[in-house]
C-alpha positions as CSV (number, residue, x, y, z in Angstrom):
1,M,0.0,0.0,-0.3
2,K,2.8,2.5,0.8
3,K,4.7,1.6,-2.4
4,G,1.6,2.0,-4.4
5,F,1.1,5.6,-2.7
6,A,4.6,6.6,-3.0
7,L,4.6,5.6,-6.8
8,L,1.4,7.6,-7.2
9,V,3.0,10.7,-5.7
10,G,6.2,10.2,-7.7
11,V,4.1,10.1,-10.7
12,M,2.0,13.2,-9.7
13,M,5.1,15.2,-9.2
14,L,6.7,14.1,-12.4
15,A,3.7,15.1,-14.2
16,M,3.8,18.6,-12.4
17,V,7.6,19.0,-13.2
18,L,6.7,18.0,-16.9
19,L,3.5,20.4,-17.5
20,T,5.7,23.5,-15.9
21,G,6.0,25.8,-18.8
22,C,2.6,24.5,-20.6
23,G,0.7,27.5,-21.2
24,N,3.9,29.7,-20.6
25,S,4.6,30.2,-24.3
26,I,3.1,32.7,-26.9
27,T,4.6,30.1,-29.8
28,G,1.6,29.4,-31.9
29,T,-0.3,32.5,-31.1
30,T,-1.8,35.5,-32.9
31,W,-2.4,39.0,-31.5
32,E,-4.5,41.7,-32.8
33,A,-4.1,45.1,-32.3
34,E,-7.6,47.2,-31.2
35,T,-6.3,50.6,-30.8
36,I,-3.2,52.5,-31.8
37,E,-2.0,56.0,-30.0
38,M,-0.1,58.5,-32.4
39,G,0.5,62.0,-31.7
40,G,-1.6,61.7,-28.5
41,Q,-4.5,60.8,-30.1
42,T,-6.1,57.1,-29.9
43,Y,-7.6,55.4,-32.9
44,D,-9.6,52.3,-33.6
45,V,-7.3,50.1,-35.7
46,K,-10.1,48.5,-37.7
47,K,-11.5,51.8,-38.5
48,L,-8.2,53.2,-39.3
49,A,-7.5,50.2,-41.7
50,D,-10.8,50.8,-43.6
51,A,-10.0,54.7,-43.8
52,M,-6.7,53.5,-45.2
53,K,-8.1,50.8,-47.6
54,A,-5.6,48.5,-45.9
55,E,-6.0,44.6,-46.3
56,S,-5.5,44.2,-42.7
57,G,-5.1,46.0,-39.4
58,I,-2.2,45.0,-37.0
59,T,-1.6,41.5,-36.3
60,Y,1.5,39.8,-34.6
61,S,1.8,35.6,-35.3
62,F,4.3,34.2,-33.0
63,Q,6.0,31.2,-35.0
64,E,8.1,28.2,-33.7
65,D,11.1,29.4,-35.1
66,N,11.2,32.6,-33.0
67,Q,10.1,34.7,-35.5
68,V,6.9,36.8,-35.2
69,K,5.3,37.5,-38.6
70,I,3.8,41.2,-38.5
71,Q,0.9,42.7,-40.6
72,F,1.0,46.3,-40.2
73,F,-1.9,47.8,-42.5
74,G,-1.1,45.4,-45.4
75,E,2.6,45.5,-45.2
76,N,4.3,42.2,-44.0
77,E,7.4,42.2,-41.7
78,E,9.3,39.5,-39.8
79,E,11.2,40.0,-36.6
80,S,13.0,37.5,-34.0
81,Y,11.4,37.2,-30.7
82,D,12.2,35.7,-27.3
83,Y,9.8,34.7,-24.5
84,Q,10.6,34.4,-20.9
85,D,8.8,34.8,-17.6
86,G,5.7,36.6,-19.2
87,K,7.8,39.0,-21.1
88,V,8.3,39.0,-25.0
89,T,11.4,40.5,-26.5
90,I,11.0,41.7,-30.2
91,D,13.5,43.8,-32.1
92,G,15.8,44.2,-28.9
93,Q,12.5,45.8,-26.9
94,T,11.1,43.9,-23.9
95,Y,7.3,44.1,-23.2
96,E,5.4,42.6,-20.4
97,I,2.2,40.3,-21.1
98,Q,-0.7,41.1,-18.8
99,N,-4.1,39.6,-19.0
100,D,-3.4,38.4,-22.5
101,T,-2.5,41.9,-23.6
102,I,0.8,43.2,-24.9
103,E,1.6,47.1,-25.0
104,L,4.2,47.7,-27.8
105,D,5.9,51.1,-28.5
106,R,6.6,51.0,-32.1
107,D,8.5,54.2,-33.7
108,G,6.6,56.4,-31.0
109,Q,3.3,54.6,-31.6
110,K,1.4,52.9,-28.7
111,I,-0.2,49.8,-29.9
112,I,-2.2,47.5,-27.8
113,L,-2.3,44.0,-28.9
114,K,-4.9,41.4,-27.4
115,K,-4.4,37.5,-28.0
116,Q,-7.0,36.1,-30.4
């Protein structure tokens, strides 16, 4: 009985160790901008994309190869990223992820991304 209990506890501890880190990655996720702040004004990204007749607004798709594919009002870019401890570093700048939100500063523009 004691051996069975010890085995069960051991298996549970191993599972906890192996599962640590699951859900702690942004690989394979896509994030979409809801708002962008420029020159002290806040704009709805979808409305801005429509006004610009752009194919898309702003999305960040985090790939397995540590590359993030960025669509910025119809323009496609790719940057490297690193993710650790709830923070993502893109193009040398580190941002904290809170409540499935990333607040980026891109060339003086404040962009709020929400996980999709």
